[in-house]
Backbone as CSV, one residue per row, in Angstrom:
resi,resn,N_x,N_y,N_z,CA_x,CA_y,CA_z,C_x,C_y,C_z
1,MET,0.848,-1.176,0.000,0.000,0.000,0.000,0.896,1.243,0.000
2,ASN,0.549,2.217,-0.806,1.362,3.430,-0.873,1.158,4.286,0.377
3,HIS,1.967,5.327,0.496,1.905,6.181,1.687,0.534,6.834,1.846
4,PHE,-0.035,7.291,0.748,-1.337,7.954,0.839,-2.395,7.008,1.391
5,GLY,-2.461,5.804,0.846,-3.440,4.825,1.306,-3.230,4.440,2.760
6,LYS,-1.982,4.263,3.134,-1.665,3.913,4.522,-2.083,5.038,5.461
7,HIS,-1.762,6.263,5.107,-2.124,7.399,5.958,-3.631,7.607,5.996
8,LEU,-4.302,7.363,4.889,-5.761,7.475,4.859,-6.394,6.420,5.768
9,MET,-5.905,5.195,5.707,-6.448,4.136,6.571,-6.215,4.457,8.045
10,HIS,-5.032,4.962,8.363,-4.777,5.367,9.748,-5.717,6.496,10.152
11,GLY,-5.949,7.438,9.243,-6.870,8.537,9.527,-8.271,8.038,9.811
12,ILE,-8.725,7.077,9.030,-10.063,6.513,9.244,-10.125,5.782,10.578
13,LEU,-9.089,5.041,10.910,-9.065,4.346,12.205,-9.071,5.339,13.367
14,TRP,-8.305,6.418,13.245,-8.302,7.437,14.293,-9.640,8.165,14.366
15,LEU,-10.303,8.332,13.236,-11.634,8.937,13.214,-12.632,8.049,13.958
16,ILE,-12.544,6.755,13.744,-13.406,5.807,14.454,-13.091,5.831,15.952
17,ALA,-11.808,5.880,16.295,-11.422,5.953,17.706,-11.961,7.230,18.350
18,SER,-11.911,8.321,17.631,-12.446,9.580,18.132,-13.947,9.477,18.365
19,GLU,-14.633,8.859,17.429,-16.090,8.667,17.552,-16.416,7.843,18.797
20,ILE,-15.707,6.748,18.987,-15.953,5.877,20.141,-15.655,6.606,21.444
21,LEU,-14.521,7.290,21.503,-14.163,8.029,22.713,-15.199,9.100,23.041
22,CYS,-15.655,9.816,22.041,-16.645,10.869,22.267,-18.007,10.289,22.641
23,LEU,-18.343,9.119,22.111,-19.585,8.453,22.526,-19.510,8.024,23.982
24,ILE,-18.374,7.501,24.393,-18.191,7.118,25.796,-18.329,8.346,26.692
25,LEU,-17.732,9.439,26.276,-17.846,10.687,27.032,-19.295,11.151,27.104
26,ALA,-19.999,11.088,25.983,-21.400,11.525,25.941,-22.268,10.664,26.849
27,VAL,-22.054,9.346,26.825,-22.831,8.450,27.684,-22.500,8.715,29.147
28,SER,-21.234,8.980,29.429,-20.827,9.261,30.807,-21.466,10.532,31.346
29,LEU,-21.628,11.519,30.496,-22.205,12.793,30.930,-23.719,12.856,30.731
30,ALA,-24.304,11.800,30.199,-25.735,11.824,29.861,-26.627,11.973,31.079
31,ILE,-26.180,11.516,32.210,-27.023,11.593,33.403,-27.317,13.047,33.793
32,LEU,-26.383,13.937,33.485,-26.552,15.358,33.812,-26.630,16.207,32.550
33,ARG,-27.152,15.664,31.479,-27.079,16.309,30.174,-27.816,17.638,30.078
34,ASP,-28.780,17.890,30.945,-29.523,19.138,30.842,-28.864,20.281,31.599
35,HIS,-27.867,19.990,32.375,-27.160,21.039,33.110,-26.230,21.770,32.142
36,PRO,-26.318,23.107,32.050,-25.514,23.835,31.047,-24.003,23.674,31.221
37,VAL,-23.527,23.554,32.452,-22.083,23.393,32.675,-21.629,22.034,32.156
38,ILE,-22.426,21.015,32.382,-22.082,19.673,31.892,-22.092,19.659,30.364
39,ARG,-23.043,20.340,29.760,-23.081,20.421,28.296,-21.836,21.127,27.764
40,LEU,-21.415,22.184,28.455,-20.209,22.905,28.044,-18.971,22.026,28.204
41,ILE,-18.904,21.290,29.301,-17.777,20.374,29.516,-17.762,19.305,28.425
42,GLY,-18.919,18.742,28.129,-19.010,17.738,27.060,-18.585,18.309,25.720
43,LEU,-18.986,19.546,25.444,-18.616,20.214,24.193,-17.105,20.394,24.103
44,VAL,-16.519,20.947,25.148,-15.077,21.225,25.141,-14.264,19.929,25.082
45,PHE,-14.613,18.967,25.920,-13.847,17.719,25.940,-14.031,16.919,24.658
46,GLY,-15.239,16.875,24.126,-15.492,16.119,22.905,-14.711,16.673,21.726
47,ILE,-14.794,17.975,21.546,-14.082,18.593,20.419,-12.573,18.523,20.626
48,THR,-12.122,18.749,21.855,-10.681,18.686,22.139,-10.139,17.282,21.870
49,ALA,-10.843,16.266,22.335,-10.395,14.884,22.101,-10.331,14.596,20.603
50,HIS,-11.337,15.029,19.874,-11.379,14.799,18.433,-10.209,15.495,17.736
51,VAL,-10.014,16.760,18.050,-8.937,17.531,17.423,-7.574,16.911,17.737
52,LEU,-7.368,16.517,18.984,-6.080,15.942,19.367,-5.840,14.581,18.714
53,LEU,-6.859,13.749,18.637,-6.677,12.437,18.009,-6.401,12.565,16.513
54,ILE,-7.161,13.402,15.833,-6.950,13.577,14.393,-5.602,14.261,14.138
55,GLY,-5.275,15.269,14.944,-3.983,15.945,14.805,-2.818,15.013,15.068
56,ASN,-2.961,14.125,16.056,-1.914,13.154,16.365,-1.712,12.186,15.201
57,CYS,-2.797,11.766,14.604,-2.705,10.892,13.431,-1.935,11.588,12.309
58,ALA,-2.245,12.852,12.080,-1.567,13.611,11.033,-0.084,13.784,11.351
59,GLN,0.239,13.969,12.620,1.648,14.124,12.986,2.428,12.835,12.753
60,LYS,1.788,11.709,13.002,2.460,10.428,12.729,2.700,10.278,11.222
61,ALA,1.737,10.672,10.416,1.916,10.622,8.962,3.032,11.572,8.537
62,ALA,3.079,12.748,9.146,4.126,13.724,8.823,5.505,13.187,9.209
63,ASP,5.594,12.495,10.334,6.869,11.900,10.740,7.347,10.876,9.706
64,GLU,6.426,10.060,9.208,6.794,9.073,8.185,7.240,9.766,6.902
65,ASP,6.527,10.817,6.519,6.901,11.540,5.298,8.227,12.274,5.476
66,ALA,8.495,12.788,6.667,9.774,13.446,6.925,10.916,12.429,6.882
67,ALA,10.667,11.233,7.414,11.684,10.175,7.349,11.935,9.764,5.902
68,LEU,10.879,9.706,5.099,11.024,9.405,3.675,11.847,10.499,2.976
69,TYR,11.607,11.739,3.358,12.370,12.848,2.784,13.853,12.729,3.156
70,ARG,14.135,12.355,4.395,15.532,12.205,4.816,16.222,11.069,4.054
71,ARG,15.464,10.004,3.750,16.054,8.867,3.024,16.194,9.133,1.532
72,SER,15.145,9.671,0.925,15.140,9.747,-0.536,15.190,11.165,-1.093
73,GLY,14.909,12.146,-0.277,14.918,13.524,-0.754,13.632,13.947,-1.435
74,SER,12.631,13.077,-1.469,11.371,13.453,-2.115,10.433,14.111,-1.101
75,ARG,10.045,15.319,-1.451,9.150,16.084,-0.577,7.703,15.630,-0.752
76,SER,6.996,15.686,0.340,5.562,15.416,0.293,4.851,16.724,-0.050
77,ARG,3.814,16.631,-0.859,3.071,17.835,-1.226,1.966,18.083,-0.219
78,LEU,1.615,19.331,-0.043,0.569,19.713,0.903,-0.796,19.186,0.464
79,LEU,-0.925,18.814,-0.789,-2.187,18.296,-1.301,-2.585,16.999,-0.595
80,LYS,-1.601,16.179,-0.227,-1.893,14.888,0.406,-2.619,15.053,1.741
81,PRO,-2.098,15.815,2.702,-2.846,15.956,3.959,-4.172,16.688,3.771
82,LEU,-4.218,17.608,2.831,-5.470,18.313,2.564,-6.523,17.336,2.038
83,LEU,-6.130,16.477,1.132,-7.056,15.497,0.581,-7.501,14.494,1.642
84,ILE,-6.581,14.043,2.470,-6.950,13.117,3.550,-7.913,13.801,4.523
85,GLY,-7.649,15.051,4.866,-8.549,15.789,5.750,-9.942,15.905,5.164
86,LEU,-10.016,16.173,3.871,-11.323,16.276,3.213,-12.035,14.929,3.180
87,ILE,-11.300,13.870,2.943,-11.905,12.535,2.931,-12.435,12.167,4.318
88,LEU,-11.727,12.586,5.371,-12.178,12.286,6.735,-13.474,13.015,7.093
89,MET,-13.830,14.032,6.326,-15.094,14.743,6.559,-16.281,14.010,5.929
90,ILE,-16.031,13.112,5.008,-17.103,12.464,4.241,-18.126,11.732,5.121
91,PRO,-17.709,10.944,6.134,-18.739,10.260,6.937,-19.738,11.222,7.589
92,ALA,-19.266,12.351,8.082,-20.174,13.325,8.698,-21.145,13.880,7.660
93,TYR,-20.650,14.147,6.468,-21.528,14.689,5.440,-22.482,13.635,4.877
94,LEU,-22.066,12.378,4.877,-22.986,11.319,4.451,-24.159,11.201,5.424
95,THR,-23.858,11.262,6.714,-24.948,11.197,7.691,-25.846,12.423,7.578
96,TYR,-25.267,13.568,7.260,-26.087,14.770,7.060,-26.989,14.606,5.834
97,LEU,-26.443,14.030,4.763,-27.258,13.797,3.565,-28.395,12.818,3.846
98,LEU,-28.126,11.788,4.650,-29.195,10.873,5.046,-30.276,11.599,5.844
99,LEU,-29.834,12.484,6.713,-30.777,13.280,7.502,-31.595,14.196,6.597
100,ALA,-30.931,14.856,5.666,-31.631,15.761,4.750,-32.561,14.998,3.805
101,ALA,-32.198,13.769,3.464,-33.046,12.957,2.582,-34.298,12.461,3.306
102,ASN,-34.238,12.410,4.633,-35.372,11.977,5.451,-35.747,13.077,6.434
103,PRO,-36.173,14.236,5.952,-36.389,15.386,6.845,-37.526,15.208,7.848
104,GLU,-38.385,14.246,7.632,-39.493,14.023,8.565,-39.197,12.915,9.570
105,SER,-38.041,12.304,9.482,-37.682,11.193,10.356,-37.090,11.693,11.669
106,VAL,-37.815,11.456,12.739,-37.324,11.817,14.066,-36.174,10.890,14.462
107,LEU,-36.242,9.633,14.031,-35.178,8.675,14.319,-33.851,9.146,13.736
108,MET,-33.851,9.569,12.473,-32.615,10.070,11.853,-32.100,11.306,12.578
109,LEU,-33.017,12.168,13.013,-32.605,13.376,13.722,-31.938,13.035,15.043
110,ASN,-32.383,11.966,15.696,-31.775,11.550,16.955,-30.496,10.747,16.745
111,LEU,-30.396,10.038,15.628,-29.180,9.271,15.329,-28.042,10.159,14.825
112,PHE,-28.387,11.206,14.117,-27.369,12.064,13.509,-26.327,12.561,14.516
113,PRO,-26.720,13.149,15.658,-25.686,13.594,16.598,-24.856,12.439,17.157
114,LEU,-25.469,11.284,17.356,-24.719,10.140,17.878,-23.702,9.616,16.874
115,LEU,-24.030,9.714,15.597,-23.101,9.272,14.557,-22.006,10.300,14.300
116,ASN,-22.136,11.453,14.902,-21.126,12.516,14.821,-20.805,12.964,16.247
117,ALA,-20.414,12.005,17.071,-20.258,12.209,18.512,-19.307,13.342,18.913
118,PRO,-18.220,13.609,18.190,-17.367,14.713,18.629,-18.108,16.055,18.673
119,PHE,-19.130,16.175,17.864,-19.870,17.440,17.781,-21.276,17.309,18.361
120,LEU,-21.481,16.312,19.186,-22.794,16.016,19.754,-23.424,17.226,20.428
121,GLN,-22.674,17.913,21.272,-23.243,19.042,22.008,-23.566,20.216,21.086
122,ILE,-22.771,20.416,20.063,-23.073,21.475,19.092,-24.385,21.155,18.385
123,TYR,-24.536,19.911,17.972,-25.756,19.523,17.277,-26.964,19.579,18.205
124,ARG,-26.778,19.207,19.460,-27.894,19.308,20.408,-28.341,20.756,20.543
125,TYR,-27.389,21.664,20.556,-27.737,23.090,20.631,-28.447,23.549,19.360
126,LEU,-27.935,23.142,18.214,-28.534,23.573,16.952,-29.921,22.958,16.726
127,ILE,-30.092,21.724,17.139,-31.395,21.076,16.993,-32.381,21.648,18.013
128,ASP,-31.926,21.855,19.233,-32.671,22.539,20.296,-34.109,22.047,20.439
129,GLY,-34.290,20.741,20.460,-35.610,20.172,20.705,-36.548,20.188,19.514
130,ALA,-36.136,20.770,18.409,-37.005,20.805,17.226,-37.033,19.425,16.588
131,GLU,-38.206,18.925,16.324,-38.351,17.652,15.640,-39.472,17.799,14.643
132,PRO,-39.365,17.272,13.505,-38.269,16.599,12.827,-37.277,17.608,12.242
133,PHE,-36.394,17.116,11.382,-35.357,17.955,10.784,-35.944,19.119,10.007
134,SER,-37.068,18.889,9.376,-37.701,19.961,8.594,-38.183,21.106,9.482
135,ALA,-38.309,20.884,10.796,-38.745,21.933,11.718,-37.594,22.831,12.163
136,ILE,-36.363,22.448,11.860,-35.199,23.242,12.247,-35.044,24.391,11.260
137,ALA,-34.727,25.558,11.780,-34.563,26.738,10.926,-33.456,26.500,9.899
138,GLN,-33.637,27.086,8.724,-32.691,26.901,7.619,-31.269,27.308,8.018
139,GLY,-31.109,28.398,8.738,-29.790,28.854,9.166,-29.092,27.836,10.054
140,ARG,-29.841,27.223,10.949,-29.267,26.187,11.818,-28.899,24.941,11.017
141,ARG,-29.691,24.627,10.021,-29.358,23.473,9.177,-28.037,23.716,8.444
142,ILE,-27.829,24.928,7.997,-26.568,25.269,7.321,-25.406,25.216,8.303
143,LEU,-25.624,25.717,9.531,-24.567,25.669,10.550,-24.183,24.232,10.906
144,MET,-25.103,23.312,10.742,-24.810,21.907,11.034,-23.775,21.329,10.067
145,LEU,-23.530,22.011,8.971,-22.530,21.558,8.004,-21.108,21.967,8.394
146,LEU,-20.960,22.907,9.313,-19.640,23.455,9.623,-18.764,22.612,10.557
147,PRO,-19.270,21.970,11.619,-18.367,21.248,12.531,-17.439,20.221,11.884
148,PRO,-17.871,19.452,10.878,-16.924,18.487,10.286,-15.706,19.131,9.630
149,VAL,-15.792,20.400,9.289,-14.635,21.092,8.708,-13.469,21.094,9.706
150,LEU,-13.809,21.058,10.993,-12.775,21.020,12.032,-11.911,19.760,11.906
151,THR,-12.477,18.691,11.401,-11.713,17.455,11.192,-10.599,17.686,10.177
152,ALA,-10.939,18.295,9.051,-9.930,18.567,8.018,-8.896,19.563,8.520
153,ILE,-9.348,20.590,9.214,-8.425,21.594,9.752,-7.463,20.939,10.737
154,SER,-7.973,20.052,11.586,-7.125,19.364,12.565,-6.061,18.513,11.880
155,TYR,-6.463,17.808,10.831,-5.507,16.950,10.138,-4.432,17.780,9.444
156,VAL,-4.847,18.772,8.700,-3.886,19.589,7.953,-2.953,20.331,8.910
157,THR,-3.500,20.892,9.970,-2.683,21.624,10.944,-1.692,20.691,11.629
158,GLY,-2.163,19.517,12.043,-1.262,18.548,12.675,-0.129,18.151,11.748
159,TYR,-0.432,17.972,10.490,0.579,17.577,9.508,1.595,18.697,9.287
160,ILE,1.086,19.887,9.060,1.966,21.029,8.765,2.893,21.338,9.940
161,THR,2.351,21.285,11.150,3.175,21.637,12.315,4.274,20.622,12.589
162,ARG,4.183,19.432,12.008,5.231,18.442,12.221,6.130,18.282,11.011
163,TYR,5.559,18.276,9.814,6.340,17.959,8.618,7.311,19.075,8.239
164,PHE,6.819,20.287,8.103,7.679,21.372,7.626,8.823,21.703,8.584
165,PRO,8.611,21.733,9.895,9.772,21.935,10.785,10.788,20.790,10.708
166,ALA,10.313,19.551,10.545,11.239,18.416,10.447,12.072,18.506,9.176
167,VAL,11.443,18.875,8.074,12.165,19.022,6.806,13.145,20.188,6.892
168,ALA,12.712,21.303,7.474,13.594,22.470,7.609,14.792,22.154,8.499
169,ALA,14.567,21.420,9.574,15.673,21.051,10.470,16.665,20.135,9.746
170,PHE,16.165,19.191,8.968,17.052,18.308,8.219,17.828,19.081,7.173
171,ASP,17.157,19.997,6.478,17.833,20.806,5.469,18.915,21.689,6.095
172,ALA,18.618,22.221,7.283,19.616,23.064,7.955,20.838,22.252,8.380
173,ARG,20.597,21.030,8.842,21.716,20.174,9.268,22.552,19.699,8.079
174,SER,21.906,19.454,6.964,22.634,18.929,5.810,22.975,20.000,4.771
175,ASN,22.692,21.246,5.101,22.955,22.386,4.230,22.260,22.280,2.876
176,ARG,21.058,21.695,2.881,20.249,21.645,1.654,19.436,22.904,1.568
177,THR,19.100,23.298,0.369,18.221,24.451,0.182,17.135,24.137,-0.785
């Protein structure tokens, strides 16, 4: 498997791990879910865990690419982490499309936040008790598209913060330009 495929598979595995961790957190805090402080804690911890896990995955990919650069001199292009970040957003958007395709389904509206557990508290706020999906204001429906972008940003940022300094440090040590 090439580097892109390997890094994409690792990204998907880390995305699944993030989902599971955030679901565990959500279930743990569910007993006090109506308390605003608990909702804020769930929001902060869920998003932080997601960002750190996805960023860590990207840093591991950047370390491998930096090691490849040290061995062969071939630079990795920024397009690769950007594309992987965009691909990691697809599951969230697929669940949103399923929700939009079934706007009268209360079941889909309740499953959607659970299938996007890192952003569960954001979605709970945006849904705000409105059922079904067609009852949610258009502006809130559009805002529901934004949280998955954080996944791509986390991946690209994690990659950039590790890869470019590693390459620059190697170039400085070996007097490459």
